[in-house]
N, C-alpha and C positions, 0 to 999 in steps of 0.2 A: 881489554875487558869492556863489555857493554855497560853503559850507565843505566841506572834504574829509570831514568827518563825514557829510555827506549821501550819500556813496558807500555807506554801510552799508544804509540803508533802500532805496536805489535797487537795490543788488545783491540784497537779499532779495526784493523785489517782482519784479524782472526774472527771477530764477531760477525763482520759483514760477510765473509766467505761462508761461515757456518750456516747463517740464515739462508743465503741464496742456494746453497748446495743441499739443503736438508731433504727435499723430496727424493733425490737420487739415493740418499742413504737409506730411506725407508724401503725403496725397491730392493736395495742391496740386502737389507736385513731379512725381508720376506723371502727372497730367493735362497739365501744361504741357510735359512732355518726350515725351509720347505713349507712355509705358510702360503696358502693359496691367495693370490691377489684379489680374486673375485670375492672370496669370503671376507677379506679385509675391507674391501670396498662396501660390501653389503652391511658390515657391522659399523663402519665409521664414516662412510661416504667419501667424497672427494677431499673434504677437509682433513680427513685422516692422514693423507699423504703430505699435508703441509703442517700438521699440528700434533699428531699422535706421538708422544714421546719426545716432542721438540725441545722442551725445557732442559732435560738432562743432556740431550745431544748438543744443543748449542752451547751449554755450559761446558760440557766435556771437550768439544772441538775447540772452543775458544781457549780454555786453559791449556789444552794439548799443544796448540800451535804457538801460543805465547811462550810456554815452557821450552818447546823445541828450539825456537829461534833465539830465545834468550840464552839458554845454556850451551848451545853449540859454540858461540864465540868464547864462552867461559872455558869450555874444554880445550879449544885450540890454543888459548892463552896459557892454560895450566900445563898442558902437555908439551907444547912446542914453542910457546912464547911468540905466537904469530896470530895475525888476523885470519879469519876463515879464507879470505881471497888469496892469502899468501901460502896456504897449505897445499901439499901435493894431494893427488886423488886418494891414495891409501890413507893419508892423514885425515882427510875430510870424512872418509867412510868410518874410520875408527871413532873420531870425535862425535860424529853424528849419532852413531849407535850408542855411545856412552851417555850422550846428552838426554836420552829418553828415560833414564831411570827415575828422575824426579817426576816427570810428567805422568808416568804410569801409576806411581803411588798416589798422585793427586786425582787422576781421572777415572781410575778403576770403578769406584762406586757409581759414578755417573754413567759409565759404559754399561755396567750391569743393569742399572735402572732403565736406561734407554731401551735395551733389548727386551727387558721384562715388560715394558709398556707397549713396545711395538708388536710383541707377540702375545699380548694379554687377550685370550679368546673371548672372555666374558665381560671385559672392561671392568674387572673387579676393583681396580685401583683408581678408576675415574681419571686416567691420564695424569695422576699425581705422582711426581718424582718422590716427594717426601713420604707419601703413604707406602710406596713400593719399598723404599729404603728401610722404613720402619718395620715393614713386614719381613724383609730379608734378615734384618738384625735380630728381630724377635724370635724368628724360627730357626735361624742358622748361625747367629752370632756374627762376630766381625768377619769371619771367613765368608759369610754370605754376601758381603759387600765386595769381596775380592775373588769370587769364584771365576775361573777362567783367566786368572792373573798371568800364568805362564804364556798362554797364547797371545795375550795382549802385549806382554813385554817382548816376546820374540817378534811379533808383527811390527811393533814400533821400532825396534832396534834395526831390523833389516831394512825396513822402508826408509827410515830417516838417514841411515848411513849411505844407502844407495842414492837417495835423493841429493844429499849434499855433495856426494862424490861425483855425480854425473851432471848436475844442473848447469854448472859453469861451462862444461864442455859442449853441451847442447846449445846453450846460448851463443857461445863463440862460433860454433859451426853455422848456426842460422844467420848470424850477423856478418861474418867474414866470408864464408863459403857460399851461402845461399843468397846473400845480399838483402836480407830482410831488415826492416826498420827496427830501431831499438825496442819499440813496444811489442812488435810481433816476435822479436827474438826473446824478450822476457816471457811473454805468454807461452810461446812455443817451447822454450827451454824448460819452464816450470811444468808444463803439461807432460812433456816427454819424460822428464826426470820422475814425475809422480807416477806415470804409468810403468816406467822401468822398475821403480821401487815396489809397486804393487805386484808385478809379475815375478820379481826376484824372490819373493817369499812371504810378502804381506798377506796375499790372498789365502794360501793354504793355512797359514797360522790363524787367520781370522775365521775361516770356515770351521776349523777345529774348535776354537774357543767358543764360537757361536753355538755349536752342537753341545759342547760341554755345559754351557750356561742354560740352554733350552732344556736339557735333561734334568738339570738341577731344579729349574722352575716347575717342571711337570711332575717330579717325583719327590714328595716331602720326606721320604725315607732314604733317599740317596745321600751317601756321605758327601759332605761339603768340604772341599779343600781350597784354601786361599793361597797364601804365599808359603808353600811347603813342598818338600820333595814328592809327597803323594800327589800334589797338584800337577807336577811335571809328568809323573807316571801316568796319571789319568789322561793327559793330552795325547800321549803316545798310544795309549789303548784306544782312544776314540779315533785317532788317525788311522790305526790299523783296521778298525771297524768300517770306516768310510771307504778305504781302499778295497777291502774285501767285498763290500756290497755294491760299490759304485765304480770301482776301478780308480786308477791314479787321477784321472781327470775329475773325479768327484771332489778332490781337494781344491779344484778351481771353479767350483759352483759359484755363479754370480760374478764371474770375471768381468763381463761387460759393465755392469753397474759399479762394481768396486773400482775398476781401473778408471772409469769415467769420473767417478766421485773424487778419487785421489788426484787424478790428473787436473781436473778443473779446480779443485781446492788449492793445490799448490801453484797452479798457474795464477790464480787470483792473488795468492799470498805474495808471490814474487813481484807482482806489479803494485799491489796496494801497500805493502810495507814501505818501499821507497817513497811512494806517493804521500802516505801519511807522515813519514819521517820528514820529508821536505816541507810539508804543510805546517808541521809543528816546529820546524827548525831544529830537529834532533838528528844527530849523526848515528847511522847504523850500518855496519859492514856485513854483507852476506857472503 
């Protein structure tokens, strides 16, 4: 079981990665929701790519990675009485997927606010996470803070399970077969596992939930489903609409940005978590 002290290196590494990778996430959000980059630039300027919706995204991404990396060893201990490094690949995939349920409950409101601010055409909320959340709650209730929940949960479960299941294998191959240095093996393994998780199902689920959320923001009369069976049904309906109008590849809109963002983010995490852990004298097993 990880100690609560491990939260400190996890938070430091997660915050650093979130800030550095933010501009790529903006490009990802614009591509997936069909917002024109030129219009975005005209409205917010170059600083918009480094600041529009940044507060909820950095908060979300930090909480997400801290939760992910903290609860993964918790799950491997509860289910198999093992450390993550001692688990088989199927065990790592299962535990990684299950470890995401706490993080989604925690980050969903920030995820909703981030996309709302990134796609706010008139700057109605003045880039304020609090103002957007208050608006969603006032007009939609609690469900307004969890719109798109099913897509976010599916996205994170698939991505995290695949990441933890494949990262060790990629690192081992790069170090033992390709002869790479430990640092390159860590970076390359984290990046490859992040990209694999993105392609395995994260991107389609994220495209669908992005469209679900954008439709919710644009139409005040549209029913709002949070954590409910109707929310699940809504995602399948939107997926069908996307495939009908854009084909199957429409589910992979923004793949370059999303895969790059996740690959870079997880590469940074796999290097910075051990670094901050050693710096703080705290043991953490990945």
